[in-house]
Biopython code that builds the backbone (N, CA, C, O; Angstrom):
import numpy as np
from Bio.PDB.StructureBuilder import StructureBuilder

atoms = [
    (1, "MET", "N", (16.421, 0.046, -8.735)),
    (1, "MET", "CA", (16.373, 0.406, -7.342)),
    (1, "MET", "C", (15.045, -0.055, -6.751)),
    (1, "MET", "O", (13.990, 0.178, -7.339)),
    (2, "THR", "N", (15.091, -0.691, -5.621)),
    (2, "THR", "CA", (13.882, -1.135, -4.938)),
    (2, "THR", "C", (13.601, -0.216, -3.761)),
    (2, "THR", "O", (14.505, 0.140, -3.005)),
    (3, "TRP", "N", (12.365, 0.157, -3.617)),
    (3, "TRP", "CA", (11.935, 1.034, -2.547)),
    (3, "TRP", "C", (11.367, 0.204, -1.405)),
    (3, "TRP", "O", (11.108, -0.988, -1.565)),
    (4, "GLU", "N", (11.177, 0.825, -0.278)),
    (4, "GLU", "CA", (10.653, 0.139, 0.890)),
    (4, "GLU", "C", (9.379, 0.838, 1.358)),
    (4, "GLU", "O", (9.305, 2.067, 1.378)),
    (5, "VAL", "N", (8.397, 0.054, 1.727)),
    (5, "VAL", "CA", (7.166, 0.589, 2.296)),
    (5, "VAL", "C", (7.229, 0.370, 3.797)),
    (5, "VAL", "O", (7.464, -0.743, 4.269)),
    (6, "ILE", "N", (7.016, 1.438, 4.532)),
    (6, "ILE", "CA", (6.984, 1.344, 5.991)),
    (6, "ILE", "C", (5.569, 1.697, 6.432)),
    (6, "ILE", "O", (5.108, 2.823, 6.250)),
    (7, "TRP", "N", (4.896, 0.721, 7.011)),
    (7, "TRP", "CA", (3.523, 0.911, 7.449)),
    (7, "TRP", "C", (3.526, 1.487, 8.862)),
    (7, "TRP", "O", (4.174, 0.945, 9.757)),
    (8, "SER", "N", (2.807, 2.576, 9.055)),
    (8, "SER", "CA", (2.673, 3.138, 10.404)),
    (8, "SER", "C", (1.645, 2.303, 11.179)),
    (8, "SER", "O", (0.835, 1.585, 10.592)),
    (9, "GLU", "N", (1.699, 2.414, 12.483)),
    (9, "GLU", "CA", (0.725, 1.697, 13.309)),
    (9, "GLU", "C", (-0.703, 2.162, 12.986)),
    (9, "GLU", "O", (-1.644, 1.369, 12.972)),
    (10, "LYS", "N", (-0.834, 3.446, 12.730)),
    (10, "LYS", "CA", (-2.157, 3.999, 12.408)),
    (10, "LYS", "C", (-2.693, 3.418, 11.099)),
    (10, "LYS", "O", (-3.875, 3.088, 11.006)),
    (11, "SER", "N", (-1.829, 3.294, 10.090)),
    (11, "SER", "CA", (-2.295, 2.752, 8.813)),
    (11, "SER", "C", (-2.709, 1.292, 8.947)),
    (11, "SER", "O", (-3.678, 0.859, 8.323)),
    (12, "ILE", "N", (-1.982, 0.537, 9.754)),
    (12, "ILE", "CA", (-2.335, -0.865, 9.974)),
    (12, "ILE", "C", (-3.683, -0.962, 10.685)),
    (12, "ILE", "O", (-4.519, -1.790, 10.322)),
    (13, "LYS", "N", (-3.892, -0.133, 11.679)),
    (13, "LYS", "CA", (-5.168, -0.140, 12.400)),
    (13, "LYS", "C", (-6.326, 0.234, 11.481)),
    (13, "LYS", "O", (-7.411, -0.340, 11.572)),
    (14, "GLN", "N", (-6.087, 1.197, 10.599)),
    (14, "GLN", "CA", (-7.137, 1.602, 9.659)),
    (14, "GLN", "C", (-7.474, 0.470, 8.693)),
    (14, "GLN", "O", (-8.645, 0.238, 8.393)),
    (15, "LEU", "N", (-6.453, -0.236, 8.203)),
    (15, "LEU", "CA", (-6.702, -1.376, 7.315)),
    (15, "LEU", "C", (-7.477, -2.473, 8.039)),
    (15, "LEU", "O", (-8.315, -3.143, 7.437)),
    (16, "GLU", "N", (-7.205, -2.655, 9.303)),
    (16, "GLU", "CA", (-7.900, -3.686, 10.076)),
    (16, "GLU", "C", (-9.372, -3.347, 10.299)),
    (16, "GLU", "O", (-10.180, -4.239, 10.557)),
    (17, "LYS", "N", (-9.727, -2.065, 10.203)),
    (17, "LYS", "CA", (-11.106, -1.643, 10.443)),
    (17, "LYS", "C", (-12.014, -1.858, 9.234)),
    (17, "LYS", "O", (-13.230, -1.965, 9.390)),
    (18, "ILE", "N", (-11.445, -1.921, 8.044)),
    (18, "ILE", "CA", (-12.281, -2.066, 6.851)),
    (18, "ILE", "C", (-12.371, -3.543, 6.452)),
    (18, "ILE", "O", (-11.626, -4.382, 6.958)),
    (19, "ASP", "N", (-13.284, -3.838, 5.548)),
    (19, "ASP", "CA", (-13.466, -5.232, 5.151)),
    (19, "ASP", "C", (-12.201, -5.779, 4.475)),
    (19, "ASP", "O", (-11.430, -5.037, 3.867)),
    (20, "LYS", "N", (-12.019, -7.071, 4.597)),
    (20, "LYS", "CA", (-10.772, -7.705, 4.153)),
    (20, "LYS", "C", (-10.526, -7.545, 2.653)),
    (20, "LYS", "O", (-9.379, -7.396, 2.230)),
    (21, "LYS", "N", (-11.574, -7.572, 1.854)),
    (21, "LYS", "CA", (-11.416, -7.460, 0.400)),
    (21, "LYS", "C", (-10.814, -6.103, 0.025)),
    (21, "LYS", "O", (-9.861, -6.043, -0.752)),
    (22, "ASN", "N", (-11.357, -5.032, 0.565)),
    (22, "ASN", "CA", (-10.845, -3.697, 0.253)),
    (22, "ASN", "C", (-9.477, -3.464, 0.887)),
    (22, "ASN", "O", (-8.617, -2.815, 0.292)),
    (23, "ALA", "N", (-9.276, -3.989, 2.086)),
    (23, "ALA", "CA", (-7.970, -3.853, 2.731)),
    (23, "ALA", "C", (-6.896, -4.531, 1.896)),
    (23, "ALA", "O", (-5.791, -4.005, 1.760)),
    (24, "GLN", "N", (-7.208, -5.688, 1.339)),
    (24, "GLN", "CA", (-6.236, -6.406, 0.503)),
    (24, "GLN", "C", (-5.934, -5.631, -0.773)),
    (24, "GLN", "O", (-4.787, -5.605, -1.219)),
    (25, "LYS", "N", (-6.936, -5.005, -1.361)),
    (25, "LYS", "CA", (-6.724, -4.192, -2.564)),
    (25, "LYS", "C", (-5.774, -3.030, -2.269)),
    (25, "LYS", "O", (-4.864, -2.743, -3.047)),
    (26, "ILE", "N", (-6.002, -2.374, -1.143)),
    (26, "ILE", "CA", (-5.141, -1.249, -0.758)),
    (26, "ILE", "C", (-3.727, -1.738, -0.511)),
    (26, "ILE", "O", (-2.763, -1.149, -1.000)),
    (27, "TYR", "N", (-3.606, -2.808, 0.244)),
    (27, "TYR", "CA", (-2.297, -3.393, 0.560)),
    (27, "TYR", "C", (-1.541, -3.747, -0.719)),
    (27, "TYR", "O", (-0.368, -3.403, -0.871)),
    (28, "ASP", "N", (-2.220, -4.436, -1.633)),
    (28, "ASP", "CA", (-1.581, -4.833, -2.896)),
    (28, "ASP", "C", (-1.176, -3.625, -3.735)),
    (28, "ASP", "O", (-0.104, -3.624, -4.342)),
    (29, "SER", "N", (-2.017, -2.608, -3.774)),
    (29, "SER", "CA", (-1.710, -1.405, -4.551)),
    (29, "SER", "C", (-0.482, -0.686, -4.004)),
    (29, "SER", "O", (0.363, -0.212, -4.763)),
    (30, "VAL", "N", (-0.396, -0.612, -2.699)),
    (30, "VAL", "CA", (0.767, 0.038, -2.089)),
    (30, "VAL", "C", (2.033, -0.761, -2.395)),
    (30, "VAL", "O", (3.062, -0.186, -2.748)),
    (31, "LEU", "N", (1.956, -2.071, -2.261)),
    (31, "LEU", "CA", (3.141, -2.896, -2.524)),
    (31, "LEU", "C", (3.532, -2.888, -3.998)),
    (31, "LEU", "O", (4.705, -3.082, -4.320)),
    (32, "ASP", "N", (2.587, -2.672, -4.887)),
    (32, "ASP", "CA", (2.907, -2.561, -6.316)),
    (32, "ASP", "C", (3.812, -1.365, -6.588)),
    (32, "ASP", "O", (4.542, -1.355, -7.579)),
    (33, "CYS", "N", (3.773, -0.382, -5.737)),
    (33, "CYS", "CA", (4.579, 0.830, -5.920)),
    (33, "CYS", "C", (6.053, 0.620, -5.569)),
    (33, "CYS", "O", (6.885, 1.477, -5.866)),
    (34, "ILE", "N", (6.379, -0.490, -4.950)),
    (34, "ILE", "CA", (7.759, -0.714, -4.512)),
    (34, "ILE", "C", (8.729, -0.718, -5.697)),
    (34, "ILE", "O", (9.801, -0.118, -5.620)),
    (35, "GLU", "N", (8.365, -1.379, -6.773)),
    (35, "GLU", "CA", (9.270, -1.481, -7.925)),
    (35, "GLU", "C", (9.465, -0.147, -8.635)),
    (35, "GLU", "O", (10.582, 0.204, -9.015)),
    (36, "ASP", "N", (8.369, 0.596, -8.813)),
    (36, "ASP", "CA", (8.456, 1.887, -9.504)),
    (36, "ASP", "C", (7.397, 2.834, -8.942)),
    (36, "ASP", "O", (6.295, 2.922, -9.485)),
    (37, "PRO", "N", (7.718, 3.535, -7.871)),
    (37, "PRO", "CA", (6.708, 4.399, -7.244)),
    (37, "PRO", "C", (6.264, 5.556, -8.135)),
    (37, "PRO", "O", (5.166, 6.082, -7.954)),
    (38, "PHE", "N", (7.083, 5.954, -9.077)),
    (38, "PHE", "CA", (6.726, 7.073, -9.937)),
    (38, "PHE", "C", (5.739, 6.686, -11.029)),
    (38, "PHE", "O", (5.064, 7.549, -11.591)),
    (39, "ARG", "N", (5.649, 5.396, -11.331)),
    (39, "ARG", "CA", (4.674, 4.917, -12.306)),
    (39, "ARG", "C", (3.261, 5.231, -11.824)),
    (39, "ARG", "O", (2.416, 5.660, -12.609)),
    (40, "ALA", "N", (3.005, 5.020, -10.536)),
    (40, "ALA", "CA", (1.680, 5.278, -9.977)),
    (40, "ALA", "C", (1.345, 6.763, -10.004)),
    (40, "ALA", "O", (0.184, 7.132, -10.176)),
    (41, "VAL", "N", (2.330, 7.599, -9.838)),
    (41, "VAL", "CA", (2.109, 9.040, -9.830)),
    (41, "VAL", "C", (1.939, 9.572, -11.244)),
    (41, "VAL", "O", (1.121, 10.460, -11.484)),
    (42, "MET", "N", (2.698, 9.041, -12.164)),
    (42, "MET", "CA", (2.714, 9.553, -13.530)),
    (42, "MET", "C", (1.533, 9.045, -14.366)),
    (42, "MET", "O", (1.194, 9.674, -15.368)),
    (43, "SER", "N", (0.903, 7.944, -13.995)),
    (43, "SER", "CA", (-0.165, 7.359, -14.821)),
    (43, "SER", "C", (-1.410, 8.182, -14.782)),
    (43, "SER", "O", (-2.402, 7.831, -15.421)),
]
sb = StructureBuilder()
sb.init_structure("model")
sb.init_model(0)
sb.init_chain("A")
sb.init_seg("    ")
for serial, (resi, resn, name, xyz) in enumerate(atoms, 1):
    if name == "N":
        sb.init_residue(resn, " ", resi, " ")
    sb.init_atom(name, np.array(xyz, "f"), 0.0, 1.0, " ", f" {name:<3s}", serial, name[0])
structure = sb.get_structure()
């Protein structure tokens, strides 16, 4: 089962406020959860 990430306008604005390197890390980490969101919680 594949999950979907829905970014709120507020979350996008917050990512735009921080430096690109950290914003990309956050973005990638969130998208990694799409395949198995419970892996991130259980680890």
